[in-house]
C-alpha positions in Angstrom: 0.0 0.0 0.0 1.4 3.4 -1.0 1.6 6.4 1.2 -0.8 9.2 0.3 0.5 12.2 -1.7 -2.2 14.7 -0.8 -4.1 15.6 2.3 -7.4 14.5 0.6 -5.8 11.0 -0.1 -4.8 10.9 3.6 -8.3 11.8 4.8 -9.7 9.2 2.5 -7.4 6.5 4.1 -8.5 7.5 7.6 -12.2 7.4 6.5 -11.6 4.0 5.0 -10.1 2.8 8.3 -13.2 4.0 10.1 -15.3 2.0 7.7 -13.1 -1.1 8.2 -13.4 -0.8 11.9 -17.2 -0.7 11.5 -17.0 -3.9 9.4 -14.8 -5.6 11.9 -17.2 -4.7 14.7 -20.1 -6.2 12.8 -18.2 -9.5 12.4 -17.0 -9.5 16.0 -20.5 -8.9 17.4 -21.7 -12.0 15.7 -19.0 -14.2 17.4 -20.2 -14.6 21.0 -17.0 -16.5 21.9 -14.6 -13.8 20.9 -16.8 -10.7 21.3 -15.7 -10.0 24.9 -12.0 -10.2 24.1 -12.0 -8.3 20.8 -14.7 -5.7 21.1 -12.9 -3.5 23.7 -9.9 -2.9 21.4 -12.1 -2.5 18.4 -14.0 0.2 20.3 -10.8 1.9 21.3 -9.5 1.9 17.8 -12.9 3.3 16.6 -12.8 6.2 19.0 -9.3 7.1 18.0 -9.8 6.9 14.3 -13.1 8.8 14.4 -11.5 11.5 16.5 -8.6 11.7 14.0 -11.0 11.9 11.1 -13.0 14.7 12.8 -9.9 16.8 13.3 -9.0 16.3 9.6 -12.5 17.4 8.5 -12.6 20.5 10.8 -9.1 21.5 9.9 -7.4 21.1 13.3 -5.4 17.9 12.4 -1.6 18.2 12.7 1.0 15.8 11.5 3.6 14.9 14.1 6.9 14.7 12.2 9.2 12.1 13.9 6.8 12.0 16.8 5.6 8.8 18.5 3.3 6.2 16.9 -0.4 6.9 17.0 -1.9 5.3 20.1 -3.8 2.6 18.1 -0.4 1.1 17.1 -0.2 -0.5 20.5 -3.4 -2.4 19.5 -1.8 -3.3 16.1 1.3 -4.7 17.8 -0.7 -6.8 20.2 -3.6 -7.9 18.0 -2.4 -7.3 14.4 -3.0 -10.9 13.3 -6.7 -10.3 13.9 -6.8 -7.1 12.0 -7.3 -7.6 8.2 -6.7 -3.9 7.4 -3.4 -3.7 9.4 -1.5 -2.4 6.3 -3.9 0.5 6.1 -3.3 1.4 9.7 0.4 1.2 9.2 0.3 3.6 6.3 -1.9 6.0 8.4 0.6 5.9 11.2 3.6 6.3 8.9 2.0 9.3 7.2 1.1 10.9 10.6 4.7 10.6 11.7 6.6 11.4 8.5 4.2 13.3 6.3 2.8 12.9 2.8 4.8 11.1 0.1 6.4 13.8 -2.0 7.5 13.0 -5.5 11.1 13.8 -6.2 
């Protein structure tokens, strides 16, 4: 997956991640055996991504060059095998930390 080149592409990626979390939640809610274990971190990731998206839409979002990973990366490190859209989240985190992909 390529890093976004424009702010609009980046916003679209975060919006896509919000959608993917919604889809994952729908699947998890059907699985009574795993629901209690997975739903809490799905909810945490959802809150974070929606908050991030909101700051992007209202114009208050700020990249954090060379800053720490986004908080949801802790979830990715722990539960990444259960997250089918992990590459998308990695791109979002990388872009947040290092900025948009600029053509040379």
